[in-house]
N, C-alpha and C positions, 0 to 999 in steps of 0.2 A: 763667683767661684764655679768653675766647671766641675761636672761630676766625673768620677773615674769610670773607666771601662770595666765591663764584667771580667771576672777572673775565675780560676779553677774550673775551667770548662770540662765537662765529662759527657760520655755517651754510655748509657746503661750503667751508670755509677762509676765507670772506669775512665782513667786518664789516658787519652790517646790510645785506645785499644786497637790492636792490629788485626783483630779477628771477631767480627760481629756477623751473625747470620740471621738477624731479625729484619724483616722487610721494612718495618717502620720503627727504627730505634728511637729511644727517647733522649732528649737533651737536657742538660743541667748546667747552671752557672750560678755564681755568687756575685753579690753587689757590695760596693763600698760607697759611703757618702760622708761628707763633712757636715751634713745637716741632720739635726735630731728629727726623728719622726719621719724620715724620708722613706719612700716606698716606690716600687715600680708601677707605672701606669700603662706601659706598652713596651714591646720588644720587637726586634727585627733580626731574623736569622738568615744567613746566607750559607749555602753548601755548594762547594765548587769541586769540579773534577780535577783541577790542576792547582798547584800552589800559587802559580803566577796569577791566576784569575782571582783567587782569594786575596792576594796582595792588592789587587786593583778593586777589591770590594764588589766583585761580580759573582753572583751565585747562579751558575748555569744549570745546576741541578735543582736548586730550590732557593727562591728568594721569597720569604714569607711576607714581605712588605711589613708595614707597621701594624702590629697586632695589638689591639687594646686589651691588655690582660696584665694581671699582677703575677702570673705564674712564671717561675724561674726554675722549675724542676718538673720532671716527667712530661716534658713538652714533646709530642710525637712528631717525627719527621713527616713532612707533607709534600715532598717533591716528587720528581720522576723516579721510576723504578730503579733501584740501585743495582749496579752490575756486580757479578761475582768477582772475587779476587781483585779488588780495586781499592785504591786509597782515595778518601774524600777529605776535603779541607773545609773547615767551617769557622764562622765568626758570629758574634752576636753583639748588639748594642741595645741600650735601654733608655727609656724616657722616665724621668722621676716625677715626684708629686707636684713640682712647680713647672713641669713641661720642658725642662732641659733635656737634651739628648746627649748621650756620651759618644765618644769615639768607639769604633769597633774594637772588640777584644783582640788579643793576640790570636794567631791562627792555631787552631787545634785540628787534630787529624784522627780519623778512624778508618780501619780497613775492614773489608768484607770478606767473608768466607764464601762457601758455595751456596748461593742464594736460590730460593724458589725451587724450580725443577732441575737445576744444574746439579751434577753429581761430582763426587770426588772420583775422577776417572783414572783409576789405577787398579792393580790387582793386589790382593792380600798374598804375601809370600812368606815362606818359612824354610827351615832346613829339613831335608829328608833324614829321618832317623837320627836325631840329635842324641848325644850321650845324656843319660839321666842318672839320678840318684834318689834315694829315699830321704825326704825331708823329715824333721822331727815330728813325733806325735804331738798333737795339740789337744787341749781340753777346753770345752765350752759348756758352761752351766753344769759342771760336774761330770760331763760325759765326754768320752774320747771322740775326737774327730778323725782319729786314725793317722797313720803315716801317709805321706803324700809323695807321689812321683813328681819330682821337679827336674829341671834341665840345666845343664851347664850353659853358660852364656853363649849366645849365637852371634857370630860376626857376619855381617853382610856388606858387600861392596859393589859398586858400579862405576865404570869410567865412561866419560863422554867428552865430546869436543864442542866448544863454543865456536860460532862462525862469524863473529864480528864484535863491534863495540856494543857493550851492554848498557841499556838504560835502566833496567830493573830486573831483579831476580828474586823470586819468592818460593820458599820451600814449605810444603804442608806435610806434616809427619804425624803418624800414630803408630807407636810400637808397643805391643802388649807382651808382658805386664808393664815394664818400663824400658826406656831406651836412652842411649847417648848418641848424638848426631855429630858427625865430623864432615868437613868439606875441605879437601886439599890439605889434610893433616891438622887442621885447626878445629877444636871443639866449638860448635855453634851454640851460643847462648850460655847462660850461667844457671839454668834451671836444674832442679834436682827432683828425682822420682817423678818424671813426666811419663805419660799423661796422668791426669787426675783419676783417682779410683772411681769405679762405677760398677754396676751390675752389667757385665759384658754380654749377657743374653739380651739386654735392652739397648745399650748404647756404649760406644767407646768415643773418647774425645780426641780430636786432632788439634795440633798446634801449628802456628805459622811463624816463619822466620824470614826476615829480610837478609838476603845473602849476596846482594849485588857486589859488594866490595871483595868478596871471596872468589868470584868467578874469574878464571883465567882461560887461556886457550885450551889447554889440556886439563881435565878435571877428574877428581875421584870423590865419590860419596862413600862414607863409611857409617854404618849403623851397628851398635851393639844392643842386643836384647837381653833383658833379665826377666826373672819370673814375676816379681811383684806379687799382685793378688790374682794373676791370671793362672789359677791352679786347677789341677785335675779334680781335687777334692771339692772344689766349688762348682764343678760341672763344666769346666773349660778344657781346652786341649793343650797346645804347646805355644810358646812365644811366637809372635808373628808381626809382620810389618806391612803397612801400606804407606806409600810415599809418592809425592808429586812435586816436581820442581818446574816452575814456569820461568822461562828466560825471555825477556822482552828486549829487542834490539833497537838501537838508536835510529837505524834506517828503516825500521818497520820489520814486522815478522815476529814469530813466536816459536820457541822450541819447548817441548814438554818432555821431561825425563820422568817416567813413572816406574814404579816397582812392577816387575814381571819376571818371567822365568829366565831372562838373560842375566839376572844378578847372580853373584857367586856367594857361597856360604862356607863357613868353617868354624871351628872352635878356636879359642885363644887363651890368653893368660887368666881371664876371669873364669873360674871354674864354678864350684858350687856357690849359689847365691840365693838369698831369701830374706824377707823382711824380718822374720824371727831368727833365722839361721845365722845371719851374718854373711861374710863374703870371703872366699878363698881365692887368692891371687898368686899365681906362679909366674914371676917375672922372667924366668928362663924360657917360658913359652911365648914371649912377646913376638910380635910379627912386625919388625921394623918397616915403616912406610906403607903398612897395609891400607891406610886410608889416604894415600897419595897416588897420583897418576904414575904409571910405569911399573907398578908392583906386579910381580909374577904370581898370578892366582891360578895357574894351570892345574894345580893339584887341589883346588877348592871345588866343592860340589856345586852343581847348578841349583838355584833356588827352586822350590816347589810352590806352585800356585795352590792356594787353599781358599777357604771361605772365612769370613769374619763378620763381626757385628755391624749394625748400623752406626753411622758416624754423625757426630755433632761437633760444632765448634766449642772449644773450651773457653768459656766466658767468665773466668775468674783469675785473679793474680796467681802466678806460679809459686811453687815452693823453691826457696833459695837458701844458701848459707847466709844467715842474717847477722851473725856475730861469731867472732873467734875468741876463744878463751885460752890464756896461758895457764899452766898449772900453778897452784898456790903452794903446793908441797909435793915432794917426791920422797917416798919411804922405801925401805928395802927389808920387808918382813922375813925373807928367807933368801938363801943364795940363789942368784939368777932371777929373782922375782922383784919387780918394782911396781909400786902403786903410785899412780898419778892422781892427785886430788885437784879437780878443777874448780872447787869452791862453790859450785851451784849445780843443782840437779836439772839437767836439760835434756833435750831430744836432739839427736844428731849422730855424729861419729867423730873419730879421731883421725887426724892427718899425721902420718908418720914420716920422719926423716931418718935414714939409716945408711950406713956404709959398712960393707962386710963381704965375706967370701960368698961365691955362688952356692946356692943350695941351703944357705942359712934360713931357718924358719923362725919367723917372729910372730908371736901370737898376742893379740889384744883382746882381752875379755872385759866386758862392761858390766857395771852394777851401780845401784844407787847407794849401797851400804857397805860398811866394813864390819868384820867380826871384832870382838874386843881385843884380839891379839894383833889387829892391824891388817889382817889378810882380807881378801875380797869376799864379800857376802852377796852372792847372786840370788838369794832366796826369792826376792820379789820378782825376778824374771820368770818364775814359774817354769814352763817348758821351753821358753825361748833360749836357744844356744847363745845368742848375743856375743859372738866371737868373730873377729876378723883375723885372717891368717895371711901373712905376706912372706913369700919365698924369694930371696934375693937372687938377682942375676949376676951380682959381683962386678959392677961396672961403675965405680965411684959412688957419689951420693945418690941415693934413690929416694923418691918421694911416692907415697901411696895414700890414697883415700878411697874408701869403698864407693862403688857406683850404684848399687841396687839394694841397699839396706839402710836402716837407721836404728838407733838404740836409745833407751832412756838411761841416763847415767850421770853420776857425779865423779865416779872413780873408774880408772882404766888400769887393769893389771897387765903389765908388759912382761912377757917371757921370751927367752931365746934371743934377746938383744945382744949383738956382738959388741961388747964393751960396756961402758958405764953411761947411761942416758943422762941428759940434762934437760933444762926447761925448754930447749928448742927441739927435743926429740919428738914430742907429741903436742899437738894443738887441737883443742876441742872445737868442732864446728857445730854451732847451734843452728838447726834448720827449722823453718816453718813457712807457712804461706806469707808472701811479701805484702802485708797489709799496712796501710797508713795508720799511724797512731792519731786518734782524733780527740782523745781525752786524757787528762792527767789531774791528779790531786795530790797535794803535799800539805802537811800540817805541821804544827809545832810539836806534835806528839810522835816521838820516834817509834813507838810500838805500832801505831796506826800506819806509819810509813812502811814499816817492815812487813806488816800484813799485806798492804797494797803491793809490795814488791814480790812476795811469794805467790800472790794471786796472779800477777802478771806473768811470772815465769811459768806457771802451770797453764795459763791460757795459751801462751806462745807455744809451749811444748805440745799442745794438743790441737793446734790450728794447722793441721796438715791439709791435704786437699779435701778432706772431710773433717768435721769436728770429732776427734777421737776421745776415748775415755782416758787412755794412758799410753805412754810411749815405750814401755819396757817389756811387758810380758807378751805371751803368745795370744794377744787379743787385738787391741788397738782398733776397735770398731767404732762406728758412728752411732753409739747408744743414744737413743732419743730422750731418755730420762735425763741424762747428763746435759744434753742440749737444752731441754726445757728449763732446767735449773739455772743455767748461766747465760742464756741468749741475751738478756737485757744487760747483765753485768759486763759481759764481753763487749757489747756495743757501745758502752760508755768509754771504752778504751781504744777500740779498733774500728776502722771503717769496714763493716761487715755486710753492707748492703748487697754487693754483687756476690760475695761469698755465700751468704745465707740464701739468696735467690737461687743460686746454683744448687745448693743442697736441697732446697725445697723441691726442685724438679726431680731430684733423686728419690725423695720421699714419695712423691706422687707416682713415679714410675714403679715403685715397690708395692703399690697397693694392688691387692688381689681383686678379682671380679666381685667377690662378696663384700667388698669395702674394707676388709681387714688390712691392717698395717703390721709390719714387723717391729720387734724391739730395737733392732739396729738396722742402719742403712749405710751402704748397700747390704741386702739380706743374704750374705754369703752362706748362711746355714739355715735350712728350712725350719729348724726347730724354733726359730724366733717368731713364728706366726702362731696365733695372733698376739699382738702386743698387749702387755699390761696397760690398762687405760691411762695410767699416769705417764707411761712412755709414749703411747699413741697420741696423747694430747699435744705432743710437740708439733704435730702437723698443723693443727688449727692455731696453736699458740704462736708458731713461727709466722704464719700468715698474718695474724693480728699484730705481731711485733713489727713486721715490715711495714704495715700500714701505720701504726702509731709512731714508730721511731723515725721512719723515713718518708712517711706520707704516701706510700705506694698503694693506691686504691686498685690499680690494675691487677695486683696479685690476688685480691679477693675475687675478682671476676674470673681470672684465669683458673683458679683452683676451686671455684664454687661447686662444681659437680662432684669432684673428688672429695671435698669436705662433706657434702651432703651424703655421699655414699658411706663415708666413715661414721658419721653420726647415726645414720640409719642402721649400720652394722651394730653399733652399741645398743640402739633401741631394740633390735631384734634379739640381742643376747641378754637383755635385762629381764628380770623376774620381778613383777610388781614394781617396776621403776627402780630396782636396785640391781647392783652388779655383784654377783656372787661367784661367777665362774672364770672371769678373765684375769683377775689379779695374780701376780707372781711375786713382785718385789715390794710393793707398797712403799712405806717410808724407810727405804733402804739405808742401811748403815747407821742406825741409831747407836748411841754410845753403848759399847760392850757387846755388840752383836751385828752380824750382817743383816739378818731379818729383823723386822720391828718387834720389840718385846712388849710394847704397850699399845700400839695403834692397830686396830683391826684392819685387815687387808681389804675387806669389803667396804669399809667406811671410806678409805682412800679411793678405791675404784669408783664408788658411787659419787664421791665429790667431783672427780674428774669427768664423770658422765654429765653431771649438772654443769660443770664449768664449760665443757665443750658445747653442750646444747644451747645454753644461754648466750654464749659467744656467737654461735652460728645464727641464732635469731637476730643478733645485731648485724651480722654480715648480710643476712637476707634483706634487712631494711636498707642497708647502704647500697646494695646493688639493685634495688627496686623490686625485690620479690616480696611484696607486702603480705600476700596470703600465707606464704611459707613463713614469714617472720611471725605472724600471729600463731601459726601452728606450732612452731618450735618454742615460742615463748610460753604457750600453754603447756607444752610438754615439760619445759623447765620448771614451771610451777608445780606440776605433778611430781617431778623428781624431788624437788625441795621438800614437799610435804611428806613423801615417802622416806626421805633421808631423816627428817626430824622424827618421824614416827618410829623408825627403826633404831636410831642411834642416840637420840636425845633422852638422857636419863636424869630427870629432875633438872638440875642446873649445871650439868656437865654432860659431855658426850662420852659415849662408851669407850672403855679401855679394856685391854686384855688384862685380867686380874691374875696376880701371882699367888693369891690365896684368899680365904674367906674374909679376912679383915682388910684386904687391900681395897681402899676406896679413894686412893690418891688420883687426882685428875691427870690426864695425859695431855701433854702440850700439843702435839700434832692434832689429836682428835678435836680439840677445842679451837685451835687457831684457824684451821681450814674453814669451817663454817663461818667464823667471824670475818675472815678475809672477804668472802663473797656475800656477806650479809644474809646468810641463810638462817641465822638464829632468830626465832620469834622475838619481836621487839620487847615483850614483857620479860624476857629471860636474858637478853643480851648483856646487861650489866653484870649479872651473876655468872654467866659463862666467862666473861672477861675476868671477873674476880678470881674464878677458879684457875684460869690460865696463869694469871699473875701469881697466884698462890703456888702453883707448881714451879714457876720460874724462880721466884724470890725466896720462898720458904723452903720448899722441898729440895731445890737444886742450887740454892745459894747463888742465885743470879747466873746460872749456867743453863745452857741448852740441854734438852734431852730429846733432840730431834735428829732425824736422818735427812737425806737429801731433799725430800719433799717439804717437811716441816721447816727446815732451815731456809728454803727458798722463800717461804711466805711469812715467817714469823716477824721479820722486820717490817714488812708491809703492814701487818696488824698493829705493831707498836707505833708506827708512823701515823696510821689512821687515828689512833687514840692519843696522839701527841706525847708519846712516851719515849722520846729520843734519848733522854738521860739513861733509862734502863737499857735501851738498845746499845748505847755506848759502853755501859758497864759490862754487858754480856760480851761484847766484841773484845774488850780489853782484858778479860780474865786470862791470867797466866797459869792457872791451875786447870786440871783436866775436868771436862772436855772444852776445847776452845782453840781459837786461832793463836792466841797468845801462848797457849801451852805448846803448840807446835813450834813457835818461834823459840821458846825457852829450851826446847829439846833439840834445837839445832836445825830445824827444817829450813830448807831454801826453796821449797816448793810445797804445794798443798798435798796433804795425805788423803788417801781414799777412806781411811778409818780415823775416828777421833783418837784411837789409841796409837801409841808408838809401838808398832809390831815389826819385828825384824826377821821372822821366820817365814816359812812357806805359807801359801794361802792367798786369799784376796786382800792384799794389804799394800797396794801400790803407794809409793811415796811421791808420785807426781800425777795427781788426779785433779781435774778442774772443778768437779761438781760442787764442792763446798765453797767455791769462789763466788757463789750467788751473793755473799755478804758484800761484795764490791759495789753492787748497785746501791746499797745503803749509804756508802760514802758520798755518792753523788746526789741521791734523793733525800737522805736524812740529814746529812751534815751540810752539804752545800744547798740542799733544798730545791734541786732542779727536777721538775716534773712537767711533761708536756700536757697542755690543756687541749690543744688542737693537734691533729696528726702532723708529724714531721717537724715539730717544734715551731709551727707557725705562731702559736700563742703558747706561752709556757709560764709556769709558776716558779718564783724564787722565794724560798722560805728558809733562810740560813739559820743554823743552830749555833749560836755564839757561845753557849755555856760549855765550860770544861775544856775548851780548845782555844788557845790564845791567838793562833794564827792559822790561816788556811788560804791556799791558792788552788783554784779549780778552773779548768777550762774544758770546753766541749765543742768540737767542730761539728755543726749540724749541716744539713743540706742547704741551709740559708747562710751559714757563716758561723763565726765563733761566738759562743756564749762564754762570758768570763765572770767568775764570782771570786773576788779576793777580799779577805778581811784581816785586820789586825787589831787586837785590844791592847791598849797602853793605858794603865791606870783606869780612869773612869771615862775613857773615850774609845769608841769603836770607829775605825775607818773602814769603809766598805766601797770597793771599786766594782762596777758592773759594766758589762758590755752586752748590748742587745743588738743582734744583727739587723741589717736593712731588710725590710719586708716582714718583720716580725714585731711582736710586742710582748711585754712581760707583766705579770702580776706579782708585785713585790710585797711580801708580808714581813714586817720587821718585828721581832719579838720585843715585848715590853720588858726591859731589863732593870729599870730602876723606877722608883715612885714618881720621879719627875725628871724630865729630860727634854732636850731640844734636838732637832734633826736639821742639818744643813746639807745642801747639795750644791757643789761647785761654788761654795762661799755664800750661797743664798739660803736664808733660814726658811724652811718650809713646814716646820712642825714645832709647836710650843703649847704647853698646857693642854695637852690632849686634843689639840685642834690643828687642822690643816690650814696653813697660810697660803692661799692660792697664789702661785707665782705668776709672773707675767706670761703672756702668750708666747709660745715657742719654746718653752723650757722642756716640754715633753712629759710632764708629770701631772697626773690628775688623781683625785681621790677615788678609790675603787669601791668603797662602801661607806655608808653613813654610820660611823661608829667612832668610839674614842680610841680605836686602834689604828696604828699607822699602816694602812694597806693601800698601795698605789698601783695605778697603771703606768707603765713606762713605755714610751714609744722607742723606736730604734735609736741607738746612739750610745755614747759613753757617759757614764755617771760616776761621780765621786761623792759619796755620802759620809758625813761625820755625825755620829750620835754621841752626845755628851750629857753626862749627868749634871743636873743643876741643883 
């Protein structure tokens, strides 16, 4: 039997990326084999400058030759220096454990941006004296950010002539804050809200487009610029563009069309626009054929050359319209007002179809909620106007969707519509970063499935070009505490390797010289420095997560000095190894309150100080900094001792007392030190007992935790094999809990445990309590990595109380699958272990006496392992009476039967 060729080839985690600006990008591939226990012993990569060479298996830029290695991820390019703005074609083959060699893979491709010392050679341009307006006042952390001068959309155009047959044409674009790109009247690409957000004092991202098929003899480029986050109140100026089009001719030669003062500028139908504001569009001001050749632009202004930020290639998937929803109901609460219910609370905008007289003004206002009388309740939008306005031109059916805004909404209020709308009038467009789904879980329990669904909706709604907190109010920032809470849970569902790597660079760029970090990234408001330690911990936590979940050791080396600077900042701010001055939020959003009612702020801050220092000590060890590893390990020991000295009170950790007789244990205060094993060994059992007393007795198997405690409580319950209690907590349908949200009609996660419908911080689409999703994979399916990147992993399924489960996870090595079903006194378990990996399977003892069969072969009876024949891929993992096995790669079908 021949072995299959590698599949799912990637460069820097991305499939066929068209824009890479690393000199030595890393290669990834996955393997399939019909043999159990198979693994890679060698590989060969070829990189070609032309597709035809790759088809002939000629690597003119790099032929690695046969490399004796089991690595199939993070393999660095080792060939000739890569050219700027070029496409490369690559293939790979592998040798397996028995020496067989596969055929080469299908051809994959990657494109380069401006490499090395080459520059994006064009000028930043903008419009002279564009019309402006005052955007709405916004509030951050209870303080006004003031009103902001924003600008009506700026239209730019340039005509040019091509001089022969085109072999290839590539356009490189950065338009700040956001842009739409047209060539010869056609919109180029299907991206939304490009480029990705950043701190434009540090960097702006450019995108690349293949436009060969759009080039003709006479051509016109059209660009529209919107405000996005490029705002004066954040310290920037006005929207601007840098553009470069490279045209390669079949007979040789190159033309470059760059942005300069020869471009023309004007205003057009897109008037006021803003992420919080919405968009006003006056179709009567449309400029027919403005983005096509031959348009008369004699009354347009010449572009003005200006300065702009440094540029970098955007190395993450774009935001797109990922789903379109039809209304599930339309109501008419008052004359001329219609409410469209789209059934789910999402992020995006509505697409309008309308026909009516010129000048008719149609307004679409967005919200998550309705008032009891059925009218729109925009309270959770806070200061966000969240309204799109369309003025008709009166020429048959007209279609509109906004260009430079998005909203968080389930409901859209339609006013001014000429006639009676129907289900085709509005369509909801759900937008988010176009990320591959890598994991899924489905059980026989409908409540668990419903919780999983609302978690996914909130994850998707907040996976914009940065991981945001919410999509509806005048905020939508990259809060690091929210990221810290859900990074693992989200990674069980979406391919976030490139996305998180990109965001990690933004965090590092936001670091100040003193080592401090902000609470959110990009740090658009200076008041967010320095970060609460729980929020700042996202930096080292994300580095560690990328290492553990994706096997990326390079990220530890790349960020080592910045991590050291941050840990040393914490050390400099500590008083006797405790953190008293940096905390702001702590265990944010405990039941009944925004701020923690029971958990001391300094306890949470010091916990994260210890967390970061002990993690940094491990990183020092991994990157070969042995002396520093010892230094920070010693520091961690001192912090732990100080923590216990300050906060351990008998057999429980300190809580904020509500009166002299309040001695009730606090959940978060006790679970945090249990999670990191900070509790003295002689008190651990009693501290755990107090935690369980709080959960079971005082809160009737409910949580009393905020974002921090909720993140870690299920880890602690798993550590002590209390999965039944975890499941009981998760399935509560009374307040507080996820089941309560479901019972109250939630279609996405709330920011607060309470159902609040007034003004204030009570978003109904917040991802942070989605940390519970990790337990579905780790506690229910029992999937935990033992070695980084899932090279070796544990499977410990929890069969109790759930009759059926299907779980899959696509790792960098391939798909892990854990499916089971219980029928009577038999459990059927199907497992998939990817090539190049192995798994440690722990099967729970469910009955006093039972047998275990695998693919029809009995392997366990009377508490003993029946050693199967060679080649089955199963060995006993430990000498005990418990069924714990090592599984080599392959597909397995177990049956556990009571006898």
